[in-house]
N, C-alpha and C positions, 0 to 999 in steps of 0.2 A: 198637478194638484197641490203641491206644497204651498204655494201662495194662498190658495183658497182655504186650506186647513189652518194655516198660520194666522191669517186674518180673522178667521172664525174664532180662533183662540183669543185674539185681542178683544174681539167683541164680547165674548162670554166673560172673560176675566174683568173687563172694564165695567160691564153691567153688574156683575156679582159684587164688585167693590162698591159701586154706587148704592146698590140695594142694601148691602150690609151696613154701610155708613149711615144711610137714611134710617134704617130700622133702629140703629143704636141711639138715634136722637130721641126716641120715644120709649125705649125699653132697655134694660141693663145689657151691656155689651156681652157679658158672659152668657146670658140667656140666648142672645142671638147666635153666638158661636155654637153653643151646645145643641140647640134645636136644629139649626141648619146642618151641622155635621152629623147629627143623628139620622136625619133624612138622607144624607149622602151615604152613610154606612149601609142603610137598607138597600139603596140603589146599587152600590158597588158590590155588596154581597150577592145580589142577583146576577150581576155581570160575571163575577168570579165563578159562580156555579155554572153559568151558561157557557163559559169559555174553558172550563176545566182548569182554572187557575190554581187549584189546590195541589196540582202536580209540581208546582214550582216551590213548594215548601223547602226551606233550608236555612242554614245559619245566617245567610245574608239578610234575612228579614229582621234581624236585630237592628239594622240600620233604619228600617221602617218604624220600628218601635221608638227609637231615639227621635226620629222625625215627628212621630206622633206626640212626643212629650214637648218638643220645642214648638211645634206648630200652633197649639192653642194659645200659648203665651204671645207669640208673634201676631196671631190674628186678633187677639183681644186688644193688644196695644194699637194695632192698625185701625180697628173699628173705633176705638176711643179717640184716636187722632183724627179720623174722618168726621167724628161727631163734634170735636172741639175746633178744628181749623178748616179752612177752605179746601174742598175736595180737589180743586184744580192745582193746589200746591202739594197736598199730602200724597195724592196718588203717584205723581212722578217721582217724588223722593222715595216713596215706599218701594218703587220698582228697582231702585239702584242695587239693593241688597242681592237681588237675584243674579246680578252679574259680578258685583264687587267681591262677594264672599267666595264664589268659585274661583275667581282669579287669585285671591289671597291664598287659597288652598293650593292652587297650582304653583304659586311662587315658593311656598314651603316645600313642595315636592320637587323643586328644581326647574320649573318652567320659567321662561322670561317673556314678559309682555312685548308685543310689537308696538310699532309707532301709533297705530290707531287706538290701542288700549291705553297707552300712556296719555294720549290726547284726551281720551274719554274720561280718565280719572281726573285730569285737571279741569275739564269742563264740568264734570259732575260736582266736584268740590265747590267750584264757583257758583253752581246752581244752588247748592245747599245754603251757602252764605246769603245769596240774594233772595232766595225764597223765604228765608226767615224774616225778611222785611226789616225796615228801619225801626228804631225804638218806638214802642207803643203801637206797633202794627198789629194786625188782626191774627197773625200767626204767633201764638205765645210760645214761651220756652217749653212748657209742658207738652204741647202738641208736637213741637219739633223733636223733642227727645223721644216721645212715644213713636213717632214716625221712623226715626233712625233705628230705634231698638227693633221695631217690627221689620225693617228692611234687613237688618242683620239676621234676624230669625228666619225670614223667608229664604235668604241665600243659603243658610245652614240647612234648611229643609231640602232645598234643591240638591245640595251636595249629598246628603244622606240618602235621598230617594234614588239618586243616580247609582249609588252603590248597592241599593237593595234589589235591583232588578236588572236582568240581562236581555229580556225580550218583552214583547208587548203583553203576552199573557202574564209574565212575572210582574210587569208594571201594574196591572190591574190588582193582583194580589197584594203587592207592596202598598198601593194606595188604600186598599181595604184595611190592611193592618194599621196603616198610619191613621186613617180616619177613626178606626175603632179605639185606638189609644187616645186620639183627640177627645172622643166622647168620655172615656174613662177619666182622663185627667180633668177635662172640663166639668164633668159631673162632680168629681171630688172637690174642685175649687168652688163650685156652686154651693155644695153642702157646707163647706167651711164658711163661705160668705154668709149663708143663711144663719149659721150658728152664731156668727158675730153680729147679727142684727142688720146686715146690709140688705138692701132691696134686691130680690131675685126675680121679681115680677113687675111689670109696668103698673101704673096706677089703676088700669082697668082690670088687673088680675088675669086669671087664666082665660077669661073670655076674650081679652084683647090678644093674648098669645094665639088662641084658636083662630081668631079673625085674621091674624097675620100669617097663618100657616102657609098660604099660597106664596106669599113673598119670601118667607123663610125657606120654603122648599126651592124656590127659584135660586136663591143665593147659594144654597148647598149644591144643588144639581148643576147650576151653571159652572161652578168651580170644578166639579167632577168632569163635566163635559169638556171643559177647557183643557184639562189634563189629557183627555182622550184625543181631542183634535190636535193638540201639540204633538203627541206621540205619533199620530198618523202623518203629520207634516214632516217630522224628523225621519220617519221611515220611508217616505216617498221622495225625498230629495235631500239636498245639502242641509245639514243642521244649522249652518250659519244663516242661510236664508230664512229658515224656520224661526230661529232665535231672534233675528232682527225684526221680522214682521210681528211675531208674537209679543215682542217687548213694547209695542206701540199701544198696549191696552190702557195706559194712563190717559191717553188722548180721548178714549171713549168715556172714561170716568169724568174727565174735565168738561167735555162737550155736553155730556148728559146733565151734569150739575149746572152748567150754563143755561141749557135749554129748559130744564125742569124747575130748577130753583132760582134761576136768574142770578146766579152767583157771580159777583163782580170782584176782580182782583186789582190791586195796585199794579202799576206798570212794572215796578221793580220786582214784585212777586211773580207776575206772569212771566217776566223775562227769566227769573230764576227757575221757575217750573219748566220753562222751555229748554233752558240749558241743561237741566237735570235729565230731561227726556233725550236731548241730543247726546249727552254723555252716555246714557244707557245704550243707545243705538251704536255709538262708536265702540263701546266696550264689547257689545255682542258681535260686532263686525270684525274685531281684531283677531 
């Protein structure tokens, strides 16, 4: 069942990224993050109650709190990057952090990468360079920097969440605490933005947000479900297999953008995005 659960993770994460990026093109990114995560909190709270997750309370949850502070910033940067640049480039680059940051932490702790990981790092860096495109390309410096910042944030969150739980029930509680902190941090940021005069609602106001609630709910719930299916994949078989197959979610985002938005990429950019994805798979396989 590991391949089934892991591929389901790729599908859910890929569609969630596409939906979040698409929504950010017509409403403030911070609003998309806050509302989608608020809906995710409600769902995870129900799951925690149903599974008895409160029994896993302990000091390790401070890692989940830290993840909840880093997560909104990473997600906000990622959605802004998806809105500014081609999803087929942004999504694969954003996926790199989920592997690069844990490897970096491992190096600090004394681990040494294998041949596949070294090859993956080299391929991934080449992908970043190519995906940025030639001068005057459609992927601007701002979009690229936002993507790389989001990637680093996503990887940090993965490391923190791994330390925040030791079993499946604990994972649900850790994810709930993380999402709750996401909402608190995102709500505070939204309040500050409003005080500074920045737009916190789309042009259509609350009516447009209400109309978009099904899509916002899908983004938040797909992300939660993806975390669940990944946990099932890792518990039912080799983590390496689960990680490799789950890391293919940028392909879903890119193909969805191609099919729905008819998004076209330059050859060099498509090659860079492909190399970034290959590098991600190599890193996860190492």
